[in-house]
N, C-alpha and C positions, 0 to 999 in steps of 0.2 A: 504494500500500500504506500503510495507516494504522497497522499494528502487526505485529510479527513475534515468534514464539517458536520455540524448538527443543525438541522433546520428548526423552524419555530414549532413544528409539530412533534419534534423529538426524533425524527427519522435521521439515521446516521448515513452519510454519503461518503464513499471512499473511491479514490482514483487508484488505478493500478498501472504498472508498467507491463503491458501486453494483454490484459484482460478487459480493459475499459473501465466503466463506472459501475459500482455496485451500491446497494442500499441494505441497511440492517434496521429492522424495527426493534429497537431496544425494549420497548414496552412488552413485546411478546417474545423477546430474545430469540427470534427465528430469523435466519438468514434468508434474504430474497435474492440470492445469487442468480436465480433463473431470470431475473429482471435486469440482467447486466446490459448496459448500453455499450455496444461495441461499434455499431455503425448507425448513422442516421441517414435514411434514404427517404426522400419525399414521396416516393411511390409505394412505400410499404409502411408498416407500423413504425411509429417513431422510436420506441424502445425495442431493439432487436436482441435476440439471444445469440450469443457467439456460437458459431458452428465451425466444423473443421475447414470449410471452404471460405469462411469470412476473413476479411483482412483484420489483422491485429490492430488495436488502437492503443497507443502509448500516451497515457495521460499523466500530467504533472500536478495539476492543482484543481481543487474544487472549493467553492465558497458560496455563501448565500448573501442576499441583500435585504434591505428593509421591506421589500415587497414580496418576499418569499420566493424570489427567483433563484435558481441554482445555476451558477456560472462554472463552466468546465473549460480548462485549457490543456492543450496537448501538443505533442511532437508531430509536426506535419499535418495537424488537423485544424489549426486555428483555434477558434473559441466557439463554444455552444452556450446558449442560455435556454433553460427549461423552466416552464411555469410550474413552480413548486406547489401551487394550490390545487392542481389537478391530480386525480388518481394516477398511480404509477403507469398504467397501460394507456393513459389518454394524454400524455404530455404534449403540450404545444411547445415548439422549439424554434429557435433561429440559429443558423450556422453562419458564423462570420469567418470569411477568409479575406486576405488583404491584398494580394496581387499574384501574378504568375510565379513569382519567386517563392519556392517552397520554404526557403530559410526564414522568410518573414512569418510564416505560419507555424514556426517552432516556438510556441508560447509556453513558458514555464511558470508564469505567475499571473493570476488575474485578481483584480481588486476593484470592485464597484464602490464608488463613493455616494454620498447622499445628495449630490448636485447634478446628477445625470451623466456623469463620466464613468467609464470603465477603463481601468489602467491595465495594460498588458506588458509583462516583461518577456522579452524574447531571448532566445539562445545566443544570437549573434548580431541582431540588428537594432538593439537598443529598446527604447520605450515606444509603445503605441498608445495614444489616448483616443478613445472612441466616445464622442458625445452622443448619447442615445436619448436624451431627454427623459420623459416619464414612462415611455413604452418601448421596451427593448424588442418588441415584436413588430413595430412599425419602423422600418428602416428609411422611410422617405426623407426624414430630416436629419439622419445621422451625419456626423462630421468626424472624419478620421484624421488624426494628426500624428506624425512620426517625429520622435526626437532621437536621432541616431547618435552613435558614438562618432566623434570627429577627432582624429589624431591632431594634437596641437591646440585643442580648445574649440569652443563654439558649439559644443554639443554635450552629450553625456560623457562622464569620465571613463566609462567602460561599456563594452558592447553587450554584455550579459546582465540582465536585470533580475534580481532575486527577491526584492522586498519593497514594500510600499507602506506609507502611512500618511495621514493628513493631520496637520496641526490645527490649533484653534483659530489661526489666521487664514486658513484655507490653502496653505502651501502644501504641495505634494512632495514628500520626501522619498527619494528613489535610491535604493541600494543596488549598486552595480559592481562589477569586477574591479573597476577603477576607483571606487569610493562612493561617498554619499553626495547625491545631487538634489538641488531644490528646484522645483518646477512651479511656476506661477501660472494660474489659469486666468486668462483675460476675458472680459465680457463679450468680445467678438468671437469667442471659441478658439482663439489662438493660444499658444503656449509659449512661455519664455523660461 
C-alpha cells in the first residue's frame, strides 16, 4: 500500500503499486478487494475488477476533500476524482491527463485545497495546479497551470514534488527534491 485515506463515512481507501485502488469498510472489518479500481473505461462500469488481461495500475496517492470526493494519483495514469457520496459500484468519475507526454502524467502526490485548486506533484516535471472551481466533474472552466523545475532559478527548486500544505495566508508550500518552494495563487488563476 502506497497511500491511505479515510473518508467522512469511515471507508478506508488505499492505493497500491500494481493492484490499483482498494477500499476497506472498517465498521464491518470486511475487505472489499473485489471492488478494486484498476482501470477506468467510459464504456464499461466505472469500478472494474482486475483481471489477468487488464493493465496494471500503479498508484501513489489517495486523499479526500471537503466535498467527499476521492482524489487518486498514479504513475502514467494522471489523476482521477471519484464522487465519494455514491455507492461503490455507481461512482461518477473524471480522469485528468495533461498532455501527450506521459512523464507529465506520472503524478505522485495530489492535494485538493479549499479554494478550488488541486495540486499535483509529478515525478519529473514539477508542480501542476488545476483550478477546478466547485465541481470537479465539470471541466468546462478548468484552468491548468504548470510550475516546472528550471535549472538556475525561475521555477521550482526540484523536478520531483512530494509534499504540499497551505498556510493561513493562502501560500502553497511545495516540497521538492531541491527544497521547499512557496507558491502564490493570484486572483486571475495564475501562479507565482
